[in-house]
C-alpha positions in Angstrom: 262.2 23.0 151.4 261.9 20.1 153.6 258.1 20.3 154.0 257.7 20.6 150.2 260.0 17.7 149.6 258.0 15.6 152.3 254.7 16.5 150.4 256.3 15.3 147.1 257.3 12.2 148.5 253.9 11.1 149.6 253.2 10.5 146.1 255.9 9.4 143.8 255.2 8.4 140.2 258.4 7.5 138.6 259.3 10.2 136.0 260.8 9.6 132.7 262.3 12.7 131.1 263.2 12.3 127.4 265.9 14.8 126.3 269.1 16.0 128.3 269.5 19.5 126.8 269.5 22.5 129.3 265.6 22.1 130.0 265.5 18.2 130.1 268.7 18.2 132.3 267.4 21.0 134.8 263.9 19.2 134.9 265.7 16.0 135.9 267.8 17.6 138.5 265.1 19.7 139.9 262.8 16.7 140.4 265.6 14.6 141.8 266.5 17.2 144.3 263.0 17.2 145.4 262.8 13.5 146.0 261.4 12.2 143.0 262.7 9.0 141.1 263.8 10.2 137.7 265.0 8.3 134.6 266.6 10.5 132.1 267.4 9.6 128.5 269.2 11.3 125.6 270.6 9.6 122.2 273.6 11.9 122.5 276.6 11.3 124.8 277.5 13.6 127.5 280.4 15.0 125.5 277.9 15.9 122.7 275.5 17.4 125.1 278.2 19.9 126.1 279.8 20.8 122.9 277.4 23.3 121.6 279.0 26.7 121.1 276.3 29.4 122.2 275.5 31.3 125.1 271.9 32.2 126.8 270.4 35.3 128.3 269.4 34.6 131.7 266.6 36.7 133.3 265.6 37.2 137.0 262.7 34.3 136.6 265.7 31.7 135.9 267.9 33.1 138.6 265.1 32.5 141.2 264.8 28.9 140.0 268.5 28.2 139.8 268.9 29.8 143.3 266.3 27.5 144.7 268.1 24.7 143.3 271.5 25.5 144.8 272.9 26.0 141.4 273.3 29.8 141.1 276.3 30.3 143.2 278.2 27.5 141.4 277.5 29.3 138.0 278.6 32.8 139.4 281.9 32.7 138.0 280.7 32.1 134.6 277.8 34.4 134.5 278.3 37.6 133.0 276.0 40.3 134.1 274.7 43.1 132.1 273.6 46.2 133.7 272.5 48.2 130.7 270.2 47.3 128.0 270.5 49.5 124.8 267.5 49.4 122.8 267.7 51.1 119.0 265.5 51.4 116.2 267.5 52.0 113.2 264.6 53.1 110.8 263.6 55.8 113.2 267.0 56.7 115.0 265.4 56.1 118.3 267.1 55.0 121.5 266.1 53.7 124.8 268.4 52.8 127.6 267.3 50.5 130.4 269.2 50.5 133.7 269.1 48.7 136.9 266.8 51.4 138.5 264.1 50.3 136.0 264.1 46.8 137.6 261.4 45.7 140.2 262.7 46.6 143.6 263.5 43.0 144.7 265.5 42.4 141.7 267.7 45.6 142.0 269.5 43.9 145.0 271.0 41.5 142.3 273.8 42.8 140.3 272.4 42.9 136.7 269.5 43.4 134.5 270.2 40.0 133.2 273.2 37.6 132.8 274.7 35.8 129.7 275.7 32.2 130.5 277.7 29.9 127.9 276.3 26.6 127.1 279.3 24.5 128.0 279.8 25.4 131.7 276.1 25.2 132.4 275.8 21.6 130.9 279.2 20.7 132.6 277.4 21.5 135.9 274.2 20.1 135.4 275.5 16.7 134.2 277.8 16.6 137.3 275.0 17.3 139.6 272.9 14.7 137.9 275.7 12.2 138.2 275.8 12.7 141.8 272.1 12.7 142.6 271.1 9.2 143.7 267.3 9.8 142.6 268.3 10.2 139.0 269.4 7.4 136.7 270.8 8.8 133.5 270.8 6.8 130.0 272.9 8.8 127.6 273.6 7.3 124.2 272.1 3.9 125.4 268.6 2.4 125.7 266.6 3.2 128.9 264.1 1.2 130.4 260.5 1.5 129.5 258.1 3.6 131.8 255.7 1.7 133.9 252.0 2.1 133.6 251.8 4.7 136.4 255.1 6.7 135.2 254.8 10.4 134.3 256.5 11.0 131.0 258.4 14.4 130.4 259.1 15.3 126.7 261.9 17.6 126.4 263.2 16.4 123.2 263.2 19.9 121.1 261.1 21.7 118.5 261.0 18.5 116.3 259.7 16.4 119.3 259.2 12.8 118.1 257.4 12.3 121.5 254.9 15.0 120.7 254.4 13.5 117.2 253.8 10.0 118.7 251.3 11.4 121.1 249.3 12.9 118.3 249.6 16.4 119.6 249.2 18.9 116.9 250.9 22.4 117.1 250.4 25.7 115.3 253.5 26.9 113.6 254.7 30.2 111.8 257.8 29.8 109.9 259.5 33.5 109.8 261.1 34.4 106.8 264.0 35.4 108.9 266.6 33.1 110.1 269.2 33.4 113.0 272.6 33.5 112.8 274.8 33.1 116.0 278.7 33.9 116.4 280.9 35.0 119.2 283.0 38.0 118.2 285.5 40.2 119.9 284.4 43.8 119.7 285.8 47.2 120.5 283.7 50.3 121.8 281.0 48.4 123.7 280.9 48.6 127.5 281.6 45.1 128.8 278.5 45.2 130.9 276.1 46.5 128.2 273.8 44.3 126.1 272.4 45.7 122.6 269.1 45.2 120.8 269.1 46.8 117.4 265.8 46.6 115.3 266.7 46.7 111.7 264.7 46.2 108.6 266.0 42.7 107.9 265.6 41.6 111.4 266.6 42.4 115.0 270.5 42.2 115.9 271.3 41.3 119.7 274.9 42.1 121.2 275.2 39.9 124.4 278.5 40.5 126.6 280.6 37.4 127.4 283.3 39.0 129.2 286.9 40.1 128.3 285.7 42.2 125.5 283.7 39.2 123.9 280.4 39.1 122.8 277.4 37.0 121.3 275.9 38.1 118.3 272.3 37.0 117.5 271.8 38.3 113.8 268.2 37.9 112.4 268.0 38.2 108.5 266.2 36.4 105.7 267.3 32.7 105.7 269.2 32.8 102.6 271.5 35.6 103.8 271.9 33.8 107.2 273.1 30.8 105.2 275.3 32.6 103.0 276.8 34.7 105.8 277.6 31.4 107.8 280.0 30.3 105.1 281.9 33.5 104.6 285.5 33.9 105.2 286.1 35.3 108.7 287.3 38.5 107.4 284.2 38.9 105.1 281.9 38.1 107.9 283.5 40.8 110.0 283.2 43.3 107.2 279.5 42.6 106.8 278.9 42.8 110.6 280.9 46.1 111.0 278.8 47.7 108.5 275.5 47.3 110.5 276.8 47.7 114.1 276.2 51.0 115.9 278.6 53.8 115.2 281.8 53.4 117.4 281.4 49.5 117.7 284.0 47.6 115.7 284.8 43.8 115.3 288.1 42.7 116.1 288.0 38.9 115.4 285.6 36.0 115.0 285.9 33.5 117.9 283.9 30.5 116.6 282.2 29.3 113.2 278.9 31.3 112.7 275.8 29.0 112.8 272.5 29.6 111.0 269.2 28.4 112.2 265.7 28.9 111.0 263.3 30.7 113.1 259.7 29.7 113.8 257.1 30.5 116.2 255.6 27.1 117.5 253.0 26.4 119.9 251.7 22.9 120.8 247.7 22.9 121.0 248.0 21.3 124.3 250.9 20.7 126.5 249.9 17.3 128.1 248.2 14.1 127.1 247.2 11.2 129.2 250.3 10.9 131.7 252.7 12.7 129.4 253.6 16.4 129.2 255.6 18.6 126.8 258.1 21.0 128.3 260.5 23.6 126.9 260.9 23.6 123.0 258.9 20.3 122.6 255.8 22.6 123.5 256.8 25.9 122.2 259.4 28.1 120.4 259.4 31.7 119.8 261.5 34.5 118.2 264.8 35.1 119.9 264.1 38.8 120.2 264.5 39.7 123.8 266.2 36.5 124.8 263.0 34.9 126.3 263.6 31.4 124.8 265.4 29.5 127.7 263.9 31.4 130.3 260.3 30.7 128.9 261.5 26.9 129.0 262.7 27.0 132.6 259.5 28.4 133.8 258.0 25.2 132.4 260.6 23.4 134.8 259.1 25.6 137.7 255.4 24.9 136.7 256.1 21.2 136.7 257.6 21.1 140.1 254.6 23.1 141.4 252.3 20.5 139.5 254.2 17.7 141.3 254.1 19.3 144.5 250.3 19.3 144.2 250.5 15.6 144.1 248.0 13.1 142.4 248.4 10.6 139.7 250.6 11.1 136.8 247.7 12.0 134.7 246.6 14.5 137.4 250.0 16.1 137.5 250.2 16.3 133.6 246.8 17.9 133.5 247.7 20.5 136.1 250.9 21.4 134.4 249.4 21.6 130.9 246.6 24.1 132.0 249.1 26.1 134.2 251.8 27.0 131.6 249.6 27.7 128.5 248.9 31.5 129.2 252.4 32.4 130.0 253.8 30.8 126.8 251.0 32.3 124.7 251.6 35.8 125.9 255.3 35.7 125.3 254.8 34.1 121.9 252.4 37.0 121.0 254.6 39.7 122.3 257.8 38.5 120.5 255.9 38.0 117.4 254.5 41.4 117.5 257.8 43.1 118.2 259.3 41.5 115.1 256.4 42.3 112.8 256.2 46.0 114.0 260.0 46.6 114.1 261.5 44.6 111.4 260.3 46.6 108.5 260.3 50.0 106.9 256.5 50.5 106.6 255.8 54.2 106.4 252.6 54.0 108.2 254.3 52.2 111.3 257.5 54.5 111.5 255.5 57.3 113.6 254.1 54.7 115.9 257.6 53.1 116.4 259.0 56.5 117.1 256.2 57.5 119.5 256.5 54.1 121.5 260.3 54.5 121.9 259.8 58.0 123.0 257.3 57.1 125.6 259.8 54.4 126.9 262.6 56.9 127.2 260.5 59.8 128.8 258.4 57.5 131.3 260.3 55.4 133.9 257.1 53.5 134.8 256.9 52.2 131.2 260.4 51.1 131.4 259.8 49.3 134.5 256.7 47.6 133.2 258.4 46.5 130.2 261.4 45.2 131.8 259.2 43.5 134.5 257.6 41.4 131.7 260.8 40.8 130.0 262.7 39.8 133.2 260.1 38.0 135.4 257.5 36.9 132.8 254.1 38.4 132.0 252.4 36.4 134.4 254.2 38.0 137.3 253.7 41.8 136.2 251.0 42.4 138.6 252.2 40.1 141.4 254.5 40.5 144.3 258.0 38.9 143.6 259.5 36.6 146.1 262.8 38.2 147.7 
């Protein structure tokens, strides 16, 4: 770590991070911890940044990054591990259960296939660490200084990124007919350390453990249904949810107000321009199936750290980062899109293929390990040795 910080300190373009959500805040903190001078801006206040009601699936690639930044142990009390992943296809009545034995050997020593992390404690910790880091100046809900002529500019301002538009970077986009509905629910009949992914004709349904019998539901369905369900009375919402949950799992009560979001696959045609880079959802967005979204964004953070470590001018750093990240993002986007298209329908010709795919996963542990490796570490790491 000391040698790495020294190499980065040899060439220090000031870095402006635009956007202080989970990805922008982690970017600013990571760079600050490595000796970079960082200015972090967001139009929202600190309390507004922390107020979101949602949870994230955290994979082993994110665990390694958080550990390297000294954040993992401070989050342990709020991380909820899941040790089983229950994958079911409603149309073919097929089921595959992933366990910790299906993880790569270096990941098996850590307690969980993955973890669920609530937004509020995550943002609270990030903002507290940023406030205490002398290399980072935060400008929340207030004007910030203009970047100098040699500054590196990091756009972490979300899928509608005004910075991306100002830079004239075009993007490909597929707006799914599905929307996404998120809600926190108390459930009976599901193990406290099991996550579920249920493929249904209207879209996948994920059930993620939050601890103490509470779960986050990520419910994909046609957009109009998502909007309509988000306005239902709590009892009516729970009735509709009960009708689609696997047998034996029953909802008890709703813990927050369901929120509906449109879904899209967004991919910027390039991740850099001049001395600016796009990071997180400013550069890409994929379907939430498989819980890849935030983990993919945080691999951007790791990629930017590596590019800064290599040194050079802001434009050189931006170019190295942009080239290094595109393939990983493209592979995850294609994989999640294919999963949704193949498994979210009742096309008769696809049903035998789906049944065969899940049967092979169930019968062959090697295929489960390969699939889980791509999900938990990223497709670029599938054939590489993982760090301890």
